[in-house]
C-alpha positions, -999 to 999 in steps of 0.1 A, spaced: -853 85 -287 -868 69 -257 -837 49 -251 -816 81 -253 -838 98 -228 -838 69 -204 -800 67 -202 -794 98 -181 -821 87 -157 -805 53 -153 -771 68 -147 -785 93 -122 -803 66 -103 -772 43 -102 -751 73 -90 -773 85 -62 -786 52 -49 -753 41 -33 -752 75 -15 -787 71 -2 -779 35 9 -749 48 28 -771 75 45 -795 47 55 -765 28 69 -753 58 89 -788 63 102 -794 27 112 -759 18 125 -759 7 161 -797 14 166 -826 -9 173 -848 0 143 -886 -3 142 -903 -23 115 -906 7 92 -869 15 96 -859 -21 88 -881 -20 57 -864 12 45 -830 -2 51 -839 -34 33 -852 -14 3 -820 6 2 -800 -26 4 -818 -41 -26 -814 -8 -46 -777 -8 -38 -775 -44 -51 -789 -33 -84 -765 -3 -86 -736 -26 -78 -745 -49 -107 -747 -19 -131 -713 -5 -121 -697 -40 -120 -708 -45 -156 -694 -11 -166 -660 -20 -151 -662 -54 -167 -669 -39 -201 -639 -17 -198 -613 -43 -185 -629 -73 -203 -631 -109 -192 -620 -125 -169 -608 -94 -150 -644 -80 -150 -657 -111 -131 -627 -109 -107 -634 -73 -98 -668 -80 -84 -659 -113 -68 -629 -98 -49 -648 -66 -39 -677 -86 -25 -655 -110 -6 -632 -84 9 -662 -66 25 -678 -100 34 -647 -109 54 -650 -76 72 -686 -84 81 -677 -118 94 -650 -104 116 -674 -77 130 -700 -103 138 -675 -126 154 -663 -99 177 -698 -94 192 -715 -127 187 -705 -144 220 -704 -182 221 -724 -186 189 -697 -167 169 -674 -198 170 -692 -213 140 -701 -181 121 -671 -181 97 -678 -218 89 -715 -213 84 -710 -182 62 -682 -197 40 -700 -230 35 -732 -211 27 -712 -191 1 -699 -223 -15 -733 -239 -17 -750 -207 -30 -723 -201 -57 -717 -237 -68 -754 -248 -67 -776 -218 -64 -760 -194 -89 -747 -221 -112 -780 -239 -113 -800 -207 -119 -777 -196 -147 -778 -230 -163 -816 -230 -161 -819 -194 -176 -794 -201 -203 -808 -234 -213 -844 -221 -215 -832 -193 -237 -807 -213 -259 -816 -250 -254 -779 -258 -246 -754 -236 -228 -717 -238 -237 -686 -229 -218 -649 -237 -216 -643 -270 -198 -606 -263 -192 -611 -230 -173 -643 -240 -155 -628 -274 -145 -597 -258 -131 -618 -233 -111 -640 -261 -98 -610 -281 -87 -597 -251 -68 -631 -247 -51 -632 -283 -40 -596 -283 -28 -600 -252 -8 -633 -264 7 -618 -298 16 -587 -283 33 -605 -257 53 -640 -272 60 -636 -310 58 -602 -317 74 -610 -300 107 -637 -326 113 -612 -354 112 -580 -339 127 -572 -351 163 -549 -323 175 -577 -303 190 -611 -312 206 -641 -308 183 -641 -298 146 -612 -273 151 -576 -268 138 -547 -264 161 -528 -231 158 -502 -247 135 -528 -264 114 -548 -232 110 -517 -213 100 -510 -240 73 -545 -239 60 -544 -201 59 -511 -200 39 -522 -228 16 -556 -211 9 -540 -177 2 -513 -193 -20 -538 -213 -40 -560 -182 -45 -531 -162 -58 -521 -191 -81 -557 -193 -95 -559 -155 -101 -525 -156 -119 -537 -185 -141 -570 -168 -148 -557 -134 -157 -522 -140 -171 -510 -175 -179 -542 -191 -193 -566 -162 -197 -581 -177 -229 -595 -206 -208 -618 -182 -190 -631 -162 -220 -667 -167 -231 -671 -194 -258 -687 -181 -290 -714 -204 -303 -702 -199 -339 -669 -216 -329 -688 -246 -316 -709 -247 -347 -679 -246 -369 -663 -275 -351 -696 -294 -353 -698 -288 -391 -662 -299 -396 -669 -331 -376 -701 -337 -396 -682 -332 -429 -656 -357 -418 -682 -383 -410 -700 -375 -442 -670 -383 -463 -663 -415 -442 -698 -428 -447 -706 -412 -481 -705 -446 -498 -734 -457 -477 -754 -426 -486 -759 -415 -450 -736 -385 -448 -763 -359 -448 -783 -377 -422 -753 -381 -399 -744 -344 -403 -779 -333 -393 -778 -357 -364 -745 -343 -351 -759 -308 -353 -790 -317 -335 -771 -335 -308 -749 -305 -303 -779 -282 -300 -768 -261 -330 -798 -267 -353 -807 -235 -370 -836 -219 -352 -828 -234 -319 -805 -205 -308 -813 -169 -308 -782 -156 -325 -789 -119 -317 -800 -124 -281 -770 -107 -267 -763 -80 -293 -783 -50 -281 -803 -62 -251 -779 -49 -225 -755 -29 -246 -732 -59 -251 -716 -45 -282 -716 -8 -272 -682 10 -272 -662 4 -240 -665 32 -215 -638 58 -210 -612 54 -182 -629 82 -163 -663 65 -165 -648 31 -155 -630 46 -125 -662 64 -115 -681 31 -117 -654 13 -97 -657 39 -69 -695 37 -69 -692 -1 -70 -672 -1 -38 -696 23 -22 -725 1 -32 -709 -30 -18 -701 -12 15 -737 -2 16 -749 -37 9 -728 -54 35 -732 -26 61 -770 -26 57 -770 -64 60 -752 -59 93 -778 -33 104 -807 -57 98 -789 -88 110 -802 -83 146 -837 -84 132 -828 -116 113 -813 -131 145 -844 -123 165 -866 -138 138 -844 -169 137 -846 -173 175 -884 -167 176 -889 -193 149 -868 -218 168 -844 -222 139 -807 -231 141 -783 -201 145 -765 -212 113 -795 -198 94 -782 -163 101 -750 -170 82 -770 -184 53 -793 -153 51 -763 -129 53 -745 -148 26 -776 -147 4 -778 -109 8 -741 -103 2 -740 -125 -29 -770 -108 -45 -749 -86 -68 -730 -115 -82 -761 -136 -86 -779 -109 -106 -748 -102 -127 -743 -139 -134 -779 -144 -144 -777 -115 -168 -746 -130 -184 -764 -163 -188 -793 -146 -205 -768 -132 -230 -755 -167 -237 -722 -160 -219 -722 -189 -196 -685 -188 -191 -688 -154 -175 -715 -167 -152 -692 -196 -141 -663 -172 -136 -685 -152 -112 -698 -182 -94 -666 -202 -90 -645 -171 -86 -667 -160 -57 -664 -193 -40 -626 -193 -44 -623 -158 -31 -647 -165 -2 -625 -193 11 -591 -181 -1 -594 -147 15 -617 -154 45 -597 -182 61 -563 -163 61 -581 -132 75 -599 -152 102 -566 -170 111 -549 -137 115 -578 -122 135 -578 -152 158 -546 -139 173 -567 -113 192 -602 -128 190 -612 -148 221 -631 -180 219 -630 -211 197 -630 -213 159 -650 -243 146 -644 -248 109 -653 -285 105 -685 -293 88 -713 -315 103 -720 -349 86 -750 -336 67 -730 -308 52 -702 -331 44 -726 -352 23 -739 -321 5 -704 -309 -3 -694 -343 -16 -726 -344 -38 -718 -309 -50 -683 -319 -60 -694 -349 -80 -724 -332 -97 -703 -301 -105 -676 -322 -121 -701 -341 -143 -716 -307 -153 -683 -290 -162 -664 -318 -180 -685 -319 -212 -683 -281 -218 -720 -279 -223 -751 -284 -203 -789 -285 -205 -819 -279 -183 -813 -312 -165 -780 -301 -150 -795 -268 -139 -823 -287 -122 -799 -310 -104 -779 -281 -90 -810 -263 -79 -822 -295 -62 -790 -296 -42 -793 -260 -33 -829 -265 -22 -817 -295 0 -791 -272 16 -816 -245 24 -842 -270 37 -816 -289 59 -803 -255 72 -838 -247 84 -846 -283 96 -814 -302 104 
């Protein structure tokens, strides 16, 4: 009975919170808020994040994977691009690196922060997390290719001074990025949709049992079949009792009936409102963040990192919740999909906006960031290829993310 009584309260809260956050946005837009006002806006921002996660999961439950992950990734990225353009128009000389700082921060947050946290949460709960190596590997390859073309090559090209593209090079990078993004979405949602669906643990267990039975018959004469079979199951992390089979059944309504079309459309609209509120309120409190960064003597790039962290909060929470339900593939879809969308949509938009925006556009990474990106590529490949991971891989990714944050604060 308590669950039934709580449902309308939750729905009412997630319905009205985006509206309140938009009111806070309207109140604070263009004003120099006092400390109390900044606190209120920050609370509304965080509440809008929670509402966005709820509505994204309603939409995802209706359309299914991987479209559900794509909805949130694209919605966040489209509004993030708008935020970048707004900040670039009024940022002065410092705005030349804002797009680079924000996009690179998004890549490091998604590929190391979100992935590492999800691996950690999933492994603590289930010992070993499983996912589809084909789909995740393809997504990772797309991320690394996009990042290399747009953030690495400008550091080494000689057509323009500094880590910048010439006009022709920028146009090529924009077209290539957009084309690769469209190709990835087509593969993810149409051509090879099954590569991006969550992997059921029972399928892995069945394959392990078949493999163990084959080894048992091959070594049966030696009397070691049973031992080999048990060893295979232990190695695969599928020993009975190691996995909570019902962890994702009722905890978050995973097996509840799909919502109606009307409910899904309502949630989609409220999701967009929530994301507008999140990004808009992040813009409202960004002057406070900039003043704090200046007063602390930190590099200006920290502003891009903080904004990226706030904008990616909805995807982070949604990905962690999926990892808790032992749906690691959904978490990877969110993480890598967000990184792909961040580059594939931001660079073409910035290239188009540069037609009327004055000033330079520095996209090339600094040497320290090049090393971090290279490490991320290697470590991510080693994580994805086996199709399963443990606490160790999660810890490695979080170590890389911590290094990125620390070196952003103290380059």
